[in-house]
N, C-alpha and C positions, 0 to 999 in steps of 0.2 A: 929847619922845612916844612912845611903842609902841602900835604899832598891832597890830592883832590882826588872821586873818581865818579864817574857819571853815567848813569845807561840813558840813550839810546831810544829806551822801550817806554812806550808809554804800561801806566797801571791799569788794567780790565779788571773790574770786579766779576767775581767766578761766577755762574749762574748758578742759579736756583735750585738747587738739588731736591731729590724726592726716597721716600723709601723704597728701597729692594726688600721686597712681598713673597715672598715664599712660602706655599701653602701645601695642605698634604694633596698625596694621592688620592687622587681619582676613584670612589668605594661608591656601588647603588648598592639602594635596595626595598624592593617594590610595595609601591606603598596603593590599597585599593582603595578606592573612592568608591566600597561600595552605594546603589548598589549604582553609579553611571559611568563607571572606569577605571583605568588603574592606568598607574607607569612605575617608572625606575626614577626616586629620585637619590640626590646621594645623603648617605652617612652625614656629614656634615653640618644640614643640614634641620633645622625643627621644624614639623609640620601645625597648620595654627585651621584652624573650620569652619565656619560662622555658614552656618542659614538661615535665608531672608524665606518669606514667603509672601510673593502678590503675584499681579496675570500672569506669574510663573514664575517655577521651584528657579529659583535664581542659590550657588553655596558658591559662601567665600573658601577658596583657602592659600595659606600665606604659607608660602617657601622663608623659610628668615635664618639668614645666612650670617652669625654673628660676627665669624673671624675675618669678613667683609664686608659688612656690619650696612648689607642690603636687605630687602624681604623683593622673592617673586611675587606678586600679586596679582592671584589668578581667581577668575571668575565665571562661572558652568552655566549653565543657562540649558536645559531641558524646551528647545524646540515647538512651538503649536504653529498652527497658522500663517501669516508671512512675518514672520520672530526673522526669516532668518534673514531675509534684509535689511532690514533694520538691525541686526544685528552685525554684520558685513561692513557697514555706512558706519556702527557709530566708531567699530576696531579703526577704520579708516583713518576717523576723524579725526583720532582720538593722536592717529601717527601723526597728523599732518598739522599736529598744533606745534609738537616740537619743534618744524619747520624755522621757524625766528631766530632757537639760540641752535639749531644743527651746522654742522659741514655739509651733511651728504646726509640719506637714510637712503639703500638697498634693502631690496625688494629679494627676499629667495624664499619660490612657493613650493610649497613643501607637497607629497602629493605618493602615501604607500596603499594603493589598490589594494594593498593582500587583505588590509587591516579599514578599511575605508576609512583615512584619518587622510585630510585634506586641508591647507592653508598656509599660512603665507609666517615668513621669520623675517620680522626691520630690525636690523642691524643700524643705529641712530649715532652716528661721529660727530665728535662735535661738543661742549659742553652743554646738550639737553637732559632733559631731568630727568630723564627715562631712556639708555641705550638700548635698549632691546626688549620688545615687542611679540606680541604672535596668537594668534588667531589660529586654530584647526578647530575642523568640523567633519556630522558623517554626510553633511547636508537632509537626515532626518527630521533626529531625534536628539542628537548633541551637537553643545557650542560653548564650547573652552578657549577664553584668552587670558593675555599672559601680559602683566607687564614690570622692570623688575626699576625697580628702583633703590637709588643709598642712600645714608640717615646723613650725610655730609654735603657743601654747592659742590654740585658738578664742577671737575676739572679733571677734563678727556683728560689730557696726557699723564694727572697723576694717579689718578683709577682707572685706566687703559688696563693696566696684570690683571686687574680684578674682574673687571669685564669683561677681556678673553677668557678668564677660569670659568669664571659663571655662564658664560658663552655655552660654553663645552655642555654643561650641569642642562643648562635649556633646547639646544641640539637631542641630546640623547632622550628628553623626559618626551619631545615630539614623537624620535624612534623607540621608540620604547609603547605611546601611549595606547591602549584598546579598548574600544567601547562593551560595555560589561550589555550582555546580550537584552535584560530584558528592558521592556521601554522605560525607562524612569518614569 
């Protein structure tokens, strides 16, 4: 005698799984970019700097996050004459270039009247190349912009834990940013 048993359920492939990423507790140390500004940075990132002299003084500060395989590229510019409007337009244009791949771009204004730090934080969701961008200025002497990039193809669902972790660092950077008194 032969018995046969069959299930009526169809076989369904398992969905793709992503690694669960656990990151170290956030700890900060002050980074003084003398003479222009200072801010608190994560102890888990490395700082690389370069200076470019042209029509205006520009410095690039790269905050490298090896654990997340990401870099926060920051550009500082000392303002002169009509630079501010050009720099604001450039920051807005760079962010809007991501609309092709972005699902949404959330703009979060930032204002610290006590320390004269004003700007915008852009939260870009979707498979855009740069999920977090920002700019801050005192509108007179200083302008700092930044964009976060991962060293991998953007897949928002898989890198979202890293984006959330680094968003905390970027917000902390903005909240602790202080312009140094000397006019650069």
